[in-house]
C-alpha positions in Angstrom: 25.0 3.4 -0.6 23.3 0.3 0.9 20.9 -1.9 -1.1 18.1 -1.0 1.2 18.7 2.7 0.5 18.9 2.0 -3.3 15.6 0.1 -3.1 13.9 3.1 -1.5 15.1 5.4 -4.3 13.8 2.8 -6.8 10.4 3.1 -5.2 10.3 6.7 -5.7 11.1 6.3 -9.3 8.5 3.5 -9.7 5.9 5.8 -8.2 6.8 8.5 -10.6 6.3 6.1 -13.6 3.2 4.5 -12.2 1.3 7.8 -11.3 0.5 8.8 -14.9 -0.1 5.4 -16.1 -2.6 4.9 -13.1 -4.6 7.9 -14.0 -4.7 7.0 -17.7 -6.0 3.5 -17.0 -8.4 5.0 -14.3 -10.1 7.4 -16.9 -10.0 4.7 -19.5 -12.0 2.3 -17.1 -14.7 4.5 -16.1 -18.2 4.1 -17.2 -18.5 7.9 -17.9 -16.6 10.7 -19.5 -15.5 14.1 -18.4 -17.1 15.9 -21.3 -17.5 19.7 -20.8 -17.5 20.5 -24.5 -20.0 20.1 -27.4 -17.5 18.6 -29.8 -17.0 14.8 -29.3 -13.2 15.0 -30.4 -12.6 17.7 -27.9 -14.2 15.7 -25.1 -12.3 12.6 -26.0 -9.0 14.4 -25.8 -10.1 16.2 -22.5 -11.1 12.9 -21.0 -8.1 10.7 -21.9 -5.3 13.2 -22.2 -5.9 16.5 -20.3 -7.6 15.0 -17.2 -4.9 12.4 -16.5 -2.2 15.0 -17.1 -4.0 17.5 -14.6 -4.4 14.7 -12.0 -0.9 13.5 -12.4 0.9 16.9 -12.4 0.7 17.8 -8.5 1.7 14.1 -7.6 4.8 14.2 -10.0 5.8 17.7 -8.6 5.6 16.3 -5.0 7.7 13.2 -6.0 10.3 15.4 -7.6 10.7 18.1 -5.0 10.3 15.8 -2.0 12.1 12.8 -3.5 14.6 12.4 -0.7 12.1 12.8 2.0 9.8 10.4 0.3 12.4 7.8 0.0 13.4 8.2 3.5 9.8 7.8 4.4 9.6 4.5 2.6 12.7 3.4 4.7 11.2 4.4 8.0 7.8 2.8 7.3 9.4 -0.4 6.3 11.5 -0.5 9.5 8.5 0.4 11.8 6.2 -2.4 10.4 8.8 -5.3 10.2 7.3 -6.6 13.5 3.8 -6.5 12.4 2.6 -10.1 11.7 2.7 -11.0 7.9 -1.0 -11.8 7.8 -1.8 -8.4 9.1 0.5 -6.6 6.6 -0.8 -8.6 3.6 -4.5 -8.2 4.5 -4.6 -4.6 5.9 -1.8 -3.5 3.4 -4.0 -4.8 0.5 -7.0 -2.9 1.9 -5.1 0.2 2.5 -3.8 0.2 -1.1 -7.2 -0.4 -2.5 -8.9 2.4 -0.5 -6.2 4.8 -1.4 -6.2 4.0 -5.1 -9.9 3.6 -5.8 -11.8 5.5 -2.9 -9.4 8.2 -1.8 -6.9 9.1 -4.6 -9.6 9.8 -7.4 -11.7 12.0 -4.9 -8.7 14.2 -3.9 -6.9 14.4 -7.2 -9.0 17.2 -8.5 -9.0 19.3 -5.3 -5.2 18.8 -5.1 -4.7 19.8 -8.8 -6.6 23.1 -7.9 -4.3 23.9 -5.0 -1.3 22.9 -7.1 -2.6 25.2 -10.0 -3.2 28.0 -7.6 0.3 27.8 -6.3 2.0 27.7 -9.6 -0.2 30.4 -10.9 0.5 32.6 -7.9 4.2 32.0 -8.4 3.9 33.1 -12.1 2.0 36.2 -11.4 4.5 37.1 -8.6 7.4 36.9 -10.8 5.6 39.0 -13.5 4.6 41.6 -10.8 8.2 41.9 -9.7 9.2 42.3 -13.3 11.8 39.6 -13.1 10.7 37.4 -15.9 12.6 39.4 -18.5 9.8 38.6 -20.9 8.1 40.8 -23.5 4.5 41.9 -23.2 3.1 39.2 -25.4 5.1 36.6 -23.4 3.8 38.1 -20.1 0.3 37.9 -21.6 0.7 34.3 -22.3 2.0 33.6 -18.8 -1.0 35.3 -17.3 -3.4 33.3 -19.5 -1.5 30.1 -18.5 -1.8 31.0 -14.8 -5.5 31.5 -15.2 -5.9 28.2 -17.0 -4.0 26.5 -14.2 -6.5 27.7 -11.7 -9.8 27.1 -13.8 -9.0 23.9 -15.6 -8.8 21.7 -12.3 -12.1 23.4 -11.2 -13.9 22.4 -14.4 -12.6 18.8 -14.1 -13.7 18.5 -10.5 -17.1 19.7 -11.2 -17.5 17.1 -14.0 -15.8 14.2 -12.4 -16.6 14.0 -8.7 -20.5 13.8 -9.1 -20.1 10.9 -11.6 -17.4 9.2 -9.7 -19.4 9.2 -6.5 -21.8 6.5 -8.0 -18.7 4.5 -9.0 -17.2 5.0 -5.6 -20.2 3.5 -3.8 -20.4 0.5 -6.2 -16.7 -0.2 -5.5 -17.1 -0.1 -1.9 -20.0 -2.4 -1.9 -18.1 -5.0 -4.1 -15.1 -4.8 -1.9 -17.0 -5.6 1.3 -18.5 -8.8 -0.2 -16.6 -11.9 -1.2 -13.3 -10.3 -2.2 -12.4 -9.1 1.2 -13.1 -12.5 2.7 -11.0 -14.1 0.0 -8.0 -11.8 0.7 -8.4 -12.4 4.3 -8.4 -16.2 4.0 -5.4 -16.3 1.7 -3.4 -14.0 4.0 -4.3 -16.3 7.0 -3.0 -19.4 5.0 0.2 -17.4 4.3 1.0 -16.5 7.8 -0.1 -19.8 9.1 2.2 -21.7 6.8 5.2 -19.5 7.8 4.2 -20.0 11.5 4.1 -23.7 11.2 7.4 -24.0 9.4 9.3 -21.4 11.6 10.3 -24.0 14.1 12.4 -25.8 11.5 14.2 -22.4 10.8 14.8 -22.1 14.5 16.2 -25.7 15.1 18.8 -25.2 12.4 19.6 -21.8 13.9 20.0 -23.5 17.4 22.2 -26.2 16.0 24.4 -23.6 14.3 24.8 -21.6 17.4 25.6 -24.7 19.5 28.4 -25.9 17.0 29.8 -22.3 17.0 30.0 -22.3 20.7 31.5 -25.8 21.1 33.5 -26.3 18.1 34.3 -22.6 17.1 32.7 -23.2 13.6 29.3 -24.2 12.1 29.0 -27.5 10.4 25.2 -27.7 10.0 23.8 -25.5 7.2 20.1 -24.9 7.0 18.6 -26.3 3.8 17.1 -22.9 2.9 15.6 -23.9 -0.4 13.9 -27.0 0.9 12.6 -25.1 3.9 11.1 -22.6 1.5 9.6 -25.4 -0.6 8.0 -26.7 2.7 6.4 -23.5 3.3 5.0 -23.3 -0.1 3.5 -26.8 0.2 1.9 -26.0 3.6 0.6 -22.8 2.1 -1.1 -24.6 -0.9 -2.5 -27.1 1.4 -4.0 -24.6 3.6 -5.4 -22.6 0.6 -7.0 -25.8 -0.5 -8.5 -26.4 2.9 -9.8 -22.8 3.1 -11.4 -22.0 -0.3 -14.8 -23.1 -1.4 -15.4 -24.9 -4.7 -14.9 -22.3 -7.6 -16.8 -22.5 -10.8 -14.6 -21.7 -13.9 -15.3 -22.0 -17.6 -13.1 -25.1 -17.6 -15.1 -26.8 -14.7 -15.2 -26.6 -11.0 -12.1 -26.2 -8.9 -12.7 -28.8 -6.0 -11.4 -26.9 -3.0 -12.2 -28.5 0.5 -14.3 -25.6 1.9 -13.1 -26.1 5.5 -12.7 -22.5 6.4 -14.5 -23.1 9.8 -11.2 -25.0 10.9 -9.2 -21.8 10.7 -11.3 -19.9 13.4 -11.5 -22.9 15.7 -8.1 -24.8 15.4 -5.6 -23.7 12.8 -5.3 -20.1 13.8 -5.0 -20.9 17.4 -2.5 -23.6 16.7 -0.5 -21.1 14.6 -0.7 -18.5 17.4 0.5 -21.1 19.9 3.5 -21.8 17.8 4.3 -18.2 17.6 3.9 -17.6 21.4 6.0 -20.5 22.2 8.8 -19.5 19.8 8.7 -16.0 21.2 9.0 -17.3 24.8 11.8 -19.5 23.9 13.7 -16.8 22.0 13.3 -14.6 25.1 14.3 -17.1 27.5 17.4 -17.9 25.5 18.2 -14.3 24.8 17.9 -14.6 21.0 17.3 -11.4 19.2 16.1 -11.4 15.6 14.3 -9.1 13.3 10.9 -10.8 14.0 10.9 -10.1 17.7 9.1 -7.1 18.9 11.4 -4.2 19.4 11.1 -0.6 20.8 8.1 1.5 21.6 7.4 2.5 17.9 7.1 -1.2 17.0 5.1 -2.1 20.0 2.8 0.7 19.1 2.3 -0.5 15.6 1.5 -4.1 16.7 -1.1 -2.6 19.2 -2.7 -0.6 16.4 -3.0 -3.6 14.1 -4.2 -5.7 17.0 -7.2 -3.2 17.5 -8.1 -3.7 13.8 -7.9 -7.4 14.2 -10.2 -7.4 17.1 -12.7 -5.5 15.1 -12.6 -8.0 12.3 -13.9 -10.7 14.7 -17.2 -8.8 15.0 -20.2 -9.0 12.6 -19.8 -8.7 8.8 -21.7 -5.4 9.0 -18.6 -3.5 10.1 -16.4 -4.8 7.4 -16.4 -1.3 5.7 -15.3 0.1 9.0 -12.4 -2.4 9.1 -11.2 -1.3 5.6 -11.3 2.4 6.4 -9.6 1.7 9.9 -6.9 -0.3 8.1 -6.3 2.6 5.7 -6.2 5.0 8.6 -3.6 3.0 10.4 -1.3 3.0 7.4 -2.1 6.5 6.8 -1.0 7.6 10.2 2.1 5.6 9.9 2.9 7.1 6.6 2.4 10.7 7.8 4.4 10.1 11.0 7.2 8.6 8.9 7.1 11.5 6.4 7.2 14.1 9.2 10.2 12.5 10.8 12.1 11.7 7.6 15.0 13.8 6.5 14.8 15.9 3.3 18.3 15.1 2.5 19.9 12.1 0.8 20.9 9.1 3.0 23.7 6.8 2.2 
């Protein structure tokens, strides 16, 4: 089993561990309580224990029964997005994760729990109806009551949860479309620009190695990988210093340069020029690497993110549309990867 395949399996295990923790943290952070009872203790247990368990159950079941398909989906999704520029993956990926965790997942958790409860309850009643359970009358009665609870409990939670969370939902969306989205977008610009500006150094050493291999039959020049990464980090920090405005902290003001205007007029265009020139040079020399645009699926992914990028250049009023569009792009890619993924284990 290759390291990449092992990594996809670890992602599934990590998701299984994060899911209940996420719902516990979510319910603990909300400004309201799911409180359908008159007793305070019962409401506390229902809010902090029962509700996270009900929300987590269908996702954990899906992760278990479809673990191979989900792991293969992660592998396909990673492969299909390797050609997307890093700035787009950082910015739109962050937005997509945010939308799913705080705007989509809490709203669909209760309806999904209802569907899962109905399916499990139907299975229990079906087995009892066929007489295959081998249980006594009292055990069958308990099973029927459990099936009814599986259907009604998620409904009670949904009726209590969704109206209150809707107010939180609108507040979260408003906060995200303010300063934070611009901050994430700016830092992602700094990251990809730093990588773009230092990329020719990588390519120079690559060219030298290819020349030596062709002339002498072996490579004498080794790329100073650690020094190049240090240079990338230095350029990144410099660009962040130039981009961010001064930030007030309890310990004083952080004196950033507040020169973000240079990015739209000079720096981003220079970075794009470097990428275009390097792409043309690689194409002319017949160099093939993981960073070049590959087949039809990769080209379609790049085109999709390019559409989102074009929308971002418009007025600030449509930033909320950009966030949802970014989520939609990742959602479509995930669904397509899931549909095409095998349900068997890959080695």
